[in-house]
Every structure is written in structure tokens, then in C-alpha cells.
C-alpha positions as CSV (number, residue, x, y, z in Angstrom):
1,M,-25.3,30.3,-31.4
2,S,-21.6,29.0,-32.1
3,S,-21.3,26.3,-29.9
4,Q,-23.3,22.5,-30.8
5,S,-24.8,20.0,-28.3
6,P,-23.5,17.0,-28.3
7,F,-26.3,16.2,-29.7
8,E,-25.7,17.8,-33.0
9,P,-24.1,16.0,-35.7
10,H,-20.6,16.8,-36.2
11,T,-17.2,16.9,-39.0
12,E,-14.8,14.4,-38.4
13,E,-12.4,17.4,-38.1
14,E,-14.3,18.8,-35.5
15,V,-14.2,15.4,-33.4
16,V,-10.6,15.1,-34.0
17,E,-10.3,18.3,-32.7
18,R,-12.2,17.8,-29.4
19,A,-9.9,14.3,-29.1
20,P,-8.2,14.6,-26.1
21,E,-4.3,13.5,-26.5
22,V,-3.2,10.3,-25.2
23,D,0.4,10.3,-24.1
24,E,1.4,7.3,-24.8
25,S,4.2,6.9,-22.9
26,A,2.0,6.7,-19.8
27,L,0.0,3.6,-21.6
28,G,3.1,1.4,-21.0
29,E,4.4,-1.1,-23.3
30,C,2.1,-4.9,-23.7
31,E,2.5,-7.4,-22.1
32,P,3.5,-10.6,-24.0
33,W,0.8,-13.5,-23.7
34,D,2.1,-16.9,-21.8
35,S,2.1,-19.7,-23.6
36,W,-1.7,-21.1,-21.7
37,E,-3.1,-18.4,-22.6
38,T,-2.2,-18.9,-26.3
39,K,-3.5,-22.6,-25.5
40,L,-6.7,-21.3,-23.8
41,V,-7.3,-19.2,-27.2
42,W,-6.4,-22.0,-29.3
43,W,-8.9,-24.6,-27.3
44,S,-11.8,-22.0,-27.4
45,I,-11.9,-21.9,-30.9
46,G,-11.5,-25.6,-31.2
47,I,-14.9,-26.4,-29.5
48,G,-16.7,-23.6,-30.8
49,I,-16.1,-25.1,-33.8
50,A,-16.8,-28.5,-32.7
51,G,-19.9,-26.7,-31.6
52,L,-21.5,-25.7,-34.0
53,I,-20.5,-28.8,-36.3
54,V,-22.5,-30.9,-33.8
55,L,-25.6,-28.3,-33.0
56,G,-25.8,-28.2,-36.8
57,A,-26.3,-31.8,-37.2
58,I,-28.7,-32.0,-34.7
59,I,-31.0,-29.0,-36.2
60,N,-29.9,-31.1,-39.6
61,V,-31.5,-34.4,-38.4
62,T,-34.1,-33.4,-36.2
63,I,-35.8,-29.6,-37.5
64,L,-34.5,-30.4,-41.3
65,K,-35.9,-33.4,-42.1
């Protein structure tokens, strides 16, 4: 029995040998971000940080008296 089942541990070399080749030209070019997408990310990060601060203050006042 020379073949391994998919559930047996494999070495890194075996995994790399079995990996399918990816044709990078088929993936195409990355689409650049629009300015509204960048703003959306920054607003999301800002709202997340503000939420952490507000919830941290609420927990500090109520639970950690």
C-alpha cells in the first residue's frame, strides 16, 4: 500500500507536489479600489473603534464598579 489516504499526515513536500498549478494569466489584473470603498473601510474602522470605547465605558461604569 504505497498510496496514503487523505486523512493521513503528509509532509510539506507531498502537499506541494499534489497542489494544482495555477495559471496566473487566467486570474487577470486586480481591480483598483474606488474612493468610496476606501471611505467605507475607514468609516467601518472608526465606528468599530468608537463602539469599543463606548462599550468599554459602559462595562466599566456598570460591571466594574
